[in-house]
N, C-alpha and C positions, 0 to 999 in steps of 0.2 A: 732812332735816336742818334744824334750826331756825336762825333768824337768829343766835342767840347762838353756836351752834356754829361756823358759817362765819365770822361777823364776828370773833370773838376770834382765830381762826386767821389771818384776813386782815389784822387791824389792824396787826400788826407789819410787814407788807410793803407797806402801802398806798403809801408814798412811791415805791416802785419800780413800781407798777402804773399803766398808762396805757391802760385799756380804755374805749372809748366806743361808744355805739350810738345809732341814731336813736330819738327819743322821740315821744310823741303830740303833736299840734298845740298851739300856744301858748295860754296863758290869761292873763288880766289879773292885776294885783297892786294893792295899795293900795286906793284907793277903789273901783276896779272890782270888787275881790274881794267887795264887799258884795252884788253882784248874782248871785253864784254860788249854785248849789244848785237851780236850776230844772231841769225835765226837758230843756229845750233847751240849758241851760248848766250841766251838772253840775259838782260839785267833783271835781277830778281828784286822786286820792291815789296816789302812787307807792309800790309795795311790791316786795319780792322774795319771790315765792311766792304770786301771786294765786290760784292754784288751791287754796290751803288753804281748807277748807270754811267756816271762820268768816267769811271775807270776804263770801260771799254772804249769810250771816245778818246781817252788819253792814249791808250795803246795804239789805236789807229793813227792818231796824230804823230806819235813817235815813229811808227813804222814808215810813215810817209817821209820822215826825215832820215830813214835808213837805220833806225835803232829799234831792235826788237826787245820787248819788255814782257816779263812774266809777273803778274800781280799775285802775290802770295797772301792768302787770307789767314788771319789769326782770330781766335775767338775771344781772347782776353788782352787787355792793354799791357799786362805784365809780360807778354811773350815776344813782341817784335824787337825790343832792345837786346835781350839775351841772344836771340837768333842772329842779329846783326853782329854782335860781339863774336859769336862763334863762327861767323862766315857762312851761315846757312842762307843768308840773303845778302844783297849788296847795298841796299838802301832801305830805309823805312820812312813812311809818311803817315803819322797818326797822332803826334804829340806836340805840345808846346814846350817852350824853353824851360819852364819851371820843372816840368815832368822829367825832361832829359837831365837837368841838373841833379835832381833827386836820384836818378838812376846812376849817373856817373859817380856821385859821392858815395852812394851805398855799395857800389860794385868795384870802385877803383878803376873804372874804365875811362876812355877818352873819346867817346862818340862825339861828333861835332855837327853843327848845322851847316848845310851847304846851300840853303835857299828857303825863302818864306813861301807860304801858301795863302793863309788867311787868318784873321782873328774872328772869334765868335764872341761878340760883345756880351757882357753881363749888364743887365739893365735895371734902371730905377723906374718903378711903376706907381701910379696913384689913381685912386678913384675920387679924390677930393680936389686936386689941382690939375691944371692942364699944362703947367710949365714950372720949371725949377724956380723961376723968378717969383712965383706965387707962394713959395714955401716961406713961412714966417719964422722969425727968431724963436727958438724954444720948441719948435715942432719936432715930433718923433719919427724916426725912420727905422723900420725893421730890417735887419740883415741876417743872412744865414750864420749859424754859429759853428759850422765846421771850419777847421783851420784855414784851408786854402781859399774857400769862398768868402770867409769872413774878411781876410786881409784884402782880397781883391775888391770886395764890396766897399770897404773903407777907402780904397784908392779911387774907386768910381765917384764916391761922394766928395772926396777931396778935389778931383778933377772938375766936378760940377760946381765947386766953390762953396760947398755946404759945410765943410769942416776942414780942419788943418791937423796934420799928424806930425809927431815929433820926427825931426830929421828928414821930413819929406815922405815918410812912410816906406814900407818895403813889403815883400811877400810874407813876412811874419807879423805884420802889424795887427794889433788887437785894440779893442775899445779903450784900453788903458793908455794907449798912445795918442788919444785925441787931446788936443790942446783946447780945453773948454772955453777959455776966454777969447779964443780966436775962431771959434766954430759957431755956426748958425743953428745947427740941429743937435739933438741928442739921439743916441741909437739904442735899440733894444735888440739883443741877439736871440734868435729863435732857430729851432730845427728847420732846415731848409724847406721842407714840405709845408711848413706852417706859415711861411712868409706870405703867400697869396691870401690865405684866409685871415691874415692880420689886417688887411687893407681897410676894413671898416673902422678899425680902432686906432690906426696911425695915419700920418699924413702921406706916407709913401713906404715902399718896400723894395729892397733889392731882391729880385726873383731869379733863381737859377733857370736856365733854359728848359730843364726837365719839367718844370711845373707851369710854364707859361700857358700852354694850350689847355691843360687840365683846369686852369683857373678861369677860363673863359676870356683870357687876354690874347693879344697878338704881339709879336716882337715889335711891330711898328707902333705899339701903344707906349713904348718906353719914352720917358721924358728926359732921361739921361742914360748914358752908357759909356763903356770904355771908349776913350778917344785914341784911335790908332797912332796919332801923332804924339801922344803923351809918352814920355820915356817910361813912366810907370806901367804902361800897358805893354811895352815891348816883351817882357817875359812871358806874356800869354799869346804871343804869335805862334801859330802852328808852322812846322818846319819839315823839310826833308833832312834826314840825318844820315851820316856816313861814318865809317871808321876814320880816325884822324889821318891814317896813311892814304886815304882816298880823297882828302879834302880838296885837292886840286885836279881831280880826274875830269878831263874835258868832256867825256861822254856823259858823266853824271851831271855836270854843270849844264850841258845842253838839254838834258831831260828836265831839269828845273825850269829852264827857259821855255820849253815846250808847254809845260804845265801852266806857267804864268801868262804866256802870250797867246795861247789857243782859246779863242773866244768861246767856242762850244764847250770846252772843258771848264772854263771859269763860270760860264752860265750854268753848267750842270752842278757845280759845287754849290753855287748860291741857291739854286732851286732845291737841291737835296737837303740844304740846311733850313728850308722853310723861309728863306730870305734873310737869315741872320748873318751869314758869312760876309765878311768884308775882305775881298781879295787884296793882297799886299805884295809889293816887290821891295822888301826891305833889304838894304845892302848886307851882304854876307858878313862883312867886318862888324857891323852893328849887332848882328845876331850872335856872333862869336863873343864880342865884348859883353853882351848881356848875359850869356851863359857863364862867362868867367865871373861876373859880378854876383850872379845868383849862387854859384858854387861857393864863392868866398863867404857870402852871407850864411849859407848852410853850415859851413865850417865854423864860423864865428858863433853861431847859435849852439853848436855842439850837439 
């Protein structure tokens, strides 16, 4: 199961989760971080799923550039951010901006993105039409009813031109934010696992990656999905995260570039995701701005 699959399902319940585990030994931050990357003092990167084959490829690519990396595995998505905060690792790579914003606001920390990796699109599927343009006025689309996936599903439908949301929508949008007289479709909210089985009864359904294969569908069957160029999709871009004190660390920036530019690594990420990952090289300033915006939205929501 990819990061995106588990994370999107877990994001809505993160405030209720309190799972912690012992992590690898401490590492320095700030100025001391400039000395990282030697064989004796490797850069520790926290991930969920260290056994994914592309991580070994990545380590080898980094070593060819003179940077030694230790991939530290975590069993739960609640663990890598606290480990980074405590200096037990130097970077982590497992989350999108929304998740990081939730963590920063809940903990009062200031972890920051230093580079993008990929987005794992959320898709619209149908067994009745072959294209978004074939969807008629008044047709019904099923969407997941959990908070994080519901908002993202509405943004996907808006990006596809099927509905319009108040104020352009955001990560907290609900069906109540749909502007009916400017929208082509109506939506029905269902438990995420039921959206695939709803396809015989609706024109289409937004289906979480968890349930695509189980429903007999393939990611390539989607008739619409997140548009990585849409500003509304930016909060769902996966990132490398660091402490704010290490935001300008040259070694860490080089590690991001190695990840983004090494074809065998990128190909491995896409293959591991079942072809759903869309690799991205989003400017860091845009990632930081998105994080600030999402955190501001979280504060405003209270």
